[in-house]
C-alpha positions as CSV (number, residue, x, y, z in Angstrom):
1,M,9.9,-13.6,-16.6
2,K,12.1,-13.1,-13.5
3,C,10.6,-10.5,-11.2
4,V,12.0,-9.0,-8.0
5,V,9.5,-7.7,-5.4
6,L,11.0,-5.4,-2.8
7,G,8.9,-5.2,0.3
8,A,7.3,-8.5,-0.6
9,S,6.0,-9.1,2.9
10,G,4.1,-5.9,2.9
11,F,0.3,-5.5,2.3
12,L,0.5,-4.7,-1.4
13,G,3.8,-6.5,-2.0
14,A,2.4,-9.9,-0.9
15,V,-0.5,-9.5,-3.2
16,I,1.7,-8.6,-6.2
17,V,3.9,-11.6,-5.5
18,N,0.7,-13.8,-5.7
19,D,-0.4,-12.0,-8.9
20,L,3.0,-12.6,-10.6
21,L,3.0,-16.3,-9.6
22,Q,-0.5,-16.7,-10.9
23,R,0.8,-15.4,-14.3
24,G,3.6,-18.0,-14.3
25,D,6.5,-15.7,-13.5
26,E,9.5,-16.4,-11.4
27,V,9.5,-14.3,-8.3
28,I,12.3,-13.2,-6.0
29,A,10.7,-11.9,-2.8
30,F,12.9,-9.5,-0.9
31,D,12.2,-8.1,2.6
32,R,13.4,-8.0,6.2
33,G,11.3,-11.1,7.0
34,L,8.2,-13.1,6.2
35,R,4.9,-12.7,7.9
36,K,2.8,-15.8,8.7
37,R,0.3,-15.1,6.0
38,D,3.0,-15.1,3.3
39,V,2.8,-18.8,2.6
40,I,3.5,-19.9,-1.0
41,T,1.6,-23.0,-2.0
42,E,3.5,-26.1,-3.2
43,A,2.1,-25.4,-6.8
44,F,4.2,-22.2,-6.9
45,S,7.2,-23.1,-4.7
46,R,9.5,-23.9,-7.6
47,N,9.0,-20.3,-9.1
48,Y,9.5,-18.6,-5.7
49,K,12.5,-17.6,-3.7
50,F,12.8,-15.4,-0.6
51,I,15.9,-13.3,0.1
52,E,16.1,-11.5,3.4
53,G,17.5,-8.0,3.3
54,T,16.8,-4.3,3.2
55,I,17.0,-1.7,0.5
56,M,19.7,0.0,2.5
57,D,22.0,-3.0,1.9
58,R,23.3,-2.7,-1.7
59,E,25.0,-6.1,-1.6
60,A,21.8,-7.9,-0.7
61,L,19.9,-5.8,-3.3
62,T,22.4,-6.8,-6.0
63,L,22.1,-10.4,-5.1
64,A,18.3,-10.2,-5.4
65,C,18.3,-8.2,-8.7
66,E,20.9,-9.9,-10.8
67,G,19.4,-11.3,-14.0
68,A,15.9,-9.8,-13.3
69,D,13.6,-8.6,-16.0
70,E,11.5,-6.4,-13.6
71,I,11.8,-4.9,-10.2
72,Y,8.8,-3.8,-8.1
73,H,9.9,-1.3,-5.5
74,L,7.3,-1.4,-2.7
75,A,9.6,-1.2,0.4
76,G,9.7,1.9,2.6
77,Q,8.7,3.6,5.8
78,L,5.0,4.3,6.0
79,G,3.0,6.8,8.0
80,T,1.2,10.1,8.2
81,S,1.5,11.5,11.7
82,E,3.7,8.5,12.6
83,L,6.7,9.8,10.7
84,E,6.8,13.3,12.0
85,S,9.0,12.2,14.9
86,A,11.0,9.9,12.6
87,M,11.8,12.2,9.7
88,R,15.4,11.4,9.4
89,G,14.8,7.6,9.2
90,A,12.0,8.1,6.6
91,I,14.3,10.3,4.4
92,E,17.0,7.6,4.6
93,V,14.8,4.7,3.6
94,N,12.3,6.3,1.2
95,I,14.8,8.6,-0.6
96,M,18.2,7.1,-0.3
97,G,16.7,3.6,-0.4
98,A,15.0,4.4,-3.6
99,L,18.2,5.7,-5.1
100,N,19.9,2.4,-4.0
101,V,17.2,0.5,-5.9
102,F,17.6,2.5,-9.1
103,E,21.4,2.4,-9.1
104,V,21.5,-1.3,-8.5
105,A,18.9,-1.9,-11.2
106,I,21.1,0.1,-13.6
107,A,24.2,-1.8,-12.6
108,C,22.4,-5.1,-13.0
109,K,21.0,-4.0,-16.4
110,V,17.4,-4.5,-15.3
111,P,15.3,-2.7,-18.0
112,R,12.0,-2.1,-16.1
113,V,11.5,-0.8,-12.5
114,F,8.3,0.1,-10.7
115,L,8.0,2.7,-8.0
116,A,5.1,2.9,-5.6
117,S,4.1,6.5,-4.7
118,K,1.1,8.5,-3.4
119,P,-1.0,11.6,-4.1
120,N,1.0,14.7,-3.2
121,V,-1.8,16.6,-1.4
122,W,-0.7,16.6,2.2
123,L,2.4,18.4,3.5
124,N,4.0,15.7,5.6
125,T,7.2,13.7,5.8
126,Y,5.9,10.6,3.9
127,T,4.5,12.7,1.0
128,I,7.8,14.7,0.7
129,T,9.9,11.5,0.6
130,K,7.7,9.8,-2.0
131,H,7.5,12.9,-4.2
132,T,11.3,13.2,-4.1
133,A,11.7,9.6,-5.0
134,E,9.4,10.2,-8.0
135,K,11.7,13.0,-9.2
136,I,14.8,10.9,-8.8
137,A,13.0,8.2,-10.9
138,N,12.2,10.7,-13.6
139,L,15.9,11.8,-13.6
140,M,17.2,8.3,-13.8
141,T,14.9,7.4,-16.7
142,R,16.0,10.5,-18.6
143,Y,19.8,9.8,-18.4
144,H,20.1,6.0,-18.1
145,P,19.0,2.9,-20.0
146,I,16.1,2.1,-17.6
147,R,12.4,2.8,-17.6
148,I,10.9,3.5,-14.2
149,S,7.1,3.4,-14.0
150,V,5.4,5.3,-11.2
151,L,1.9,4.9,-9.8
152,R,0.3,7.1,-7.2
153,Y,-1.9,4.7,-5.2
154,F,-4.9,6.2,-3.5
155,N,-6.6,4.6,-0.5
156,L,-5.6,0.9,-0.6
157,Y,-7.7,-1.6,1.4
158,G,-8.3,-5.3,1.6
159,A,-7.7,-8.5,3.6
160,G,-4.3,-8.6,5.2
161,Q,-3.8,-5.0,5.9
162,K,-2.1,-4.6,9.3
163,L,-4.1,-3.1,12.2
164,Y,-1.1,-1.1,13.5
165,P,1.3,0.6,14.1
166,V,0.4,2.7,11.0
167,R,-3.2,3.9,11.2
168,K,-5.1,2.9,8.1
169,I,-8.7,3.8,7.4
170,L,-10.4,0.4,7.0
171,P,-8.7,-1.8,9.7
172,T,-8.9,1.1,12.2
173,F,-12.7,1.6,11.5
174,A,-13.3,-2.2,11.6
175,I,-11.8,-2.9,15.0
176,Q,-13.9,-0.1,16.5
177,A,-17.1,-1.2,14.9
178,M,-16.6,-4.8,15.8
179,R,-16.5,-4.0,19.5
180,G,-19.5,-1.6,19.4
181,L,-17.4,1.6,19.7
182,P,-18.2,4.8,17.8
183,I,-15.8,5.1,14.9
184,Q,-13.3,7.9,15.4
185,V,-13.3,10.2,12.4
186,Y,-10.8,13.1,12.0
187,G,-12.4,16.5,11.4
188,D,-15.9,16.7,10.2
189,G,-15.5,13.6,7.9
190,T,-16.4,15.4,4.7
191,Q,-12.8,14.9,3.4
192,T,-12.9,12.4,0.6
193,V,-11.0,9.2,-0.3
194,D,-10.7,7.0,-3.4
195,M,-10.9,3.4,-2.1
196,L,-8.8,1.0,-4.1
197,Y,-9.1,-2.7,-3.5
198,V,-5.6,-4.3,-3.1
199,K,-6.2,-7.1,-5.6
200,D,-7.2,-4.5,-8.3
201,A,-4.1,-2.5,-7.4
202,A,-1.8,-5.5,-7.8
203,R,-3.3,-6.5,-11.2
204,I,-3.1,-2.9,-12.5
205,T,0.5,-2.6,-11.4
206,V,1.7,-5.6,-13.3
207,D,-0.4,-4.7,-16.3
208,V,1.3,-1.3,-16.3
209,M,4.7,-2.9,-16.3
210,R,3.7,-5.3,-19.2
211,N,2.3,-2.6,-21.5
212,K,3.6,0.5,-23.4
213,Y,5.8,2.6,-21.2
214,N,4.4,5.9,-20.0
215,P,7.1,8.3,-18.5
216,N,4.4,10.3,-16.7
217,T,3.5,9.5,-13.1
218,M,0.0,8.1,-13.1
219,D,-2.9,8.1,-10.6
220,C,-4.0,4.6,-9.5
221,G,-7.5,4.7,-8.1
222,T,-11.1,4.1,-9.1
223,G,-12.0,7.7,-9.9
224,I,-14.9,7.3,-7.4
225,E,-14.9,9.8,-4.5
226,M,-16.3,8.8,-1.1
227,S,-16.4,10.9,2.1
228,V,-14.7,9.5,5.2
229,L,-18.2,9.5,6.8
230,E,-19.5,7.3,4.0
231,V,-16.8,4.8,4.6
232,A,-17.4,4.8,8.3
233,E,-21.2,4.3,7.8
234,S,-20.5,1.3,5.4
235,V,-18.3,-0.3,8.1
236,N,-20.9,0.3,10.8
237,R,-23.6,-1.1,8.6
238,Y,-21.6,-4.3,7.9
239,F,-21.1,-5.0,11.7
240,G,-24.5,-3.8,12.7
241,N,-22.8,-1.2,14.9
242,T,-25.2,1.5,16.2
243,A,-22.6,3.6,18.1
244,G,-22.2,5.9,15.1
245,V,-19.1,8.1,14.8
246,K,-17.0,10.3,17.1
247,H,-15.4,13.4,15.6
248,M,-11.8,14.0,16.6
249,P,-9.3,16.9,15.9
250,M,-7.5,16.6,12.6
251,R,-4.3,14.6,13.0
252,I,-0.8,16.0,12.3
253,G,0.2,15.6,8.6
254,E,-3.4,15.6,7.2
255,T,-5.1,18.6,5.7
256,P,-8.8,19.3,6.6
257,H,-11.4,19.0,3.8
258,T,-9.0,17.4,1.3
259,R,-10.6,15.8,-1.7
260,L,-8.8,12.7,-2.9
261,V,-10.0,11.2,-6.2
262,A,-7.8,9.7,-8.9
263,D,-7.7,10.9,-12.5
264,T,-7.3,7.6,-14.3
265,A,-7.0,9.1,-17.9
266,E,-3.2,8.6,-18.1
267,L,-3.5,5.1,-16.6
268,E,-6.1,4.1,-19.1
269,K,-3.9,5.2,-22.0
270,V,-1.5,2.5,-21.0
271,I,-3.8,-0.4,-20.0
272,G,-7.2,0.5,-21.4
273,K,-10.5,0.4,-19.5
274,I,-10.2,-1.0,-16.0
275,D,-12.7,-3.4,-14.4
276,Y,-12.7,-2.7,-10.7
277,T,-14.1,-5.0,-8.0
278,P,-17.4,-3.4,-6.7
279,Y,-16.9,-1.6,-3.4
280,D,-19.5,-3.6,-1.5
281,E,-18.0,-6.9,-2.6
282,A,-14.4,-5.9,-1.8
283,L,-15.5,-4.3,1.5
284,A,-17.3,-7.5,2.6
285,E,-14.2,-9.6,1.9
286,S,-12.0,-7.2,3.7
287,L,-14.1,-6.8,6.8
288,S,-14.6,-10.6,7.0
289,Y,-10.8,-10.9,7.4
290,Y,-10.9,-8.6,10.5
291,E,-14.1,-10.3,11.8
292,N,-12.4,-13.6,11.8
293,M,-9.1,-12.3,13.4
294,E,-8.1,-13.7,16.7
295,A,-9.4,-11.6,19.6
296,H,-6.1,-11.0,21.2
297,N,-4.9,-9.3,17.9
298,V,-7.9,-7.0,17.9
299,D,-7.3,-6.2,21.6
300,A,-3.7,-5.4,21.0
301,A,-4.7,-2.9,18.3
302,L,-7.4,-1.3,20.4
303,N,-4.9,-0.9,23.2
304,F,-2.2,0.5,20.9
305,Y,-4.6,3.3,19.7
306,G,-6.1,3.8,23.2
307,F,-9.6,2.9,22.1
308,S,-11.5,2.1,25.4
309,Q,-14.2,-0.5,25.0
310,P,-17.2,-1.3,27.1
311,F,-16.3,-4.0,29.7
312,S,-19.0,-6.3,28.4
313,M,-17.4,-6.2,24.9
314,A,-13.9,-7.3,26.0
315,W,-13.1,-10.8,24.8
C-alpha cells in the first residue's frame, strides 16, 4: 500500500512512518526537512521516499499524493500558550493547510485520509484550529468520494519528543528532574491527563485506517486518568530527584482543574480491544531517552524556559 505521511519528521509522524514500513508499506514522507533521528535503515530504504515541502504548497502536496492509497495528515503548528501571539499563522496552517490536504486528496482520488486532532476542552488558538479542521473533514466526507478518519489524541509521550519550543509535559518535567530542580506544575496539579505512549498511538492510527470506517471523531487515549502531580512524582521517582514540585500560575490557554480522559468506546468499535504499553514501561523508555541526551541540548532547553539550576548541577 502506498502511504503519504504529512509532517513525517514530527514526533508522531516519524513513529507512524516506522510503523508503516514495518508493515511492508511504501511510504512517502513529506515535511519541511528531516531531523537527525529520522534515519531509515537499509532494509526499508527501497520502500521509502522523502519529499521536502509544506502543506501550504499545493504543487508539492500534489506531487507527494499522486497515486496514494492513504494520507496521514500530521503537519501543523503546535502550541498552547505559544500560539496566542501567532494566531494568524496557526489559522493559516492548521485550517487552510488542512483544506489544501483534503482538496488535493480529492483531486488525486485518494480514498482514505487521516486527520490528527485533540480534545476540545481548552479555549485556545490550537484547539479552535483543530476543531475547525475536524468540521471541514466531516463536510468533505459528506459531499465528496473520500473518507477522512479523525482521532483526538490525548497526552502523547515517548522517546524523541522535542524539548522545546513547544512545552510538553514529559520532556519539560524530565529536564528539571535530571538537574535536581523542583518540577514546575501549573496550578495545584490536580488537573488530569491521559498519557498515551507514542508507539501505541501510531499502531492505533494505522489500525483505524485499515479497519471499517467510522465517520465519528474518536478519542485516542488509554481511558486512564492521572493527575499532573502524579506524573511529576513518577518522573522525580525515576531520577531520584528529591526537590519535589513548584506550583506556578496557570498558563494562558489552559483551563484550571480540567479533567482529561479518553472515552475509547467509539475507537474500540473500529479496532476492538486495545493492548496498551504499561505506563511504567513506556515511561522508563521515554525518560531513558532524555537521560542519555547530550548535556548541551538539555542546557539549551533549560535556558529556553528560564529554568535556573544550581551551579553544581551545570554540566
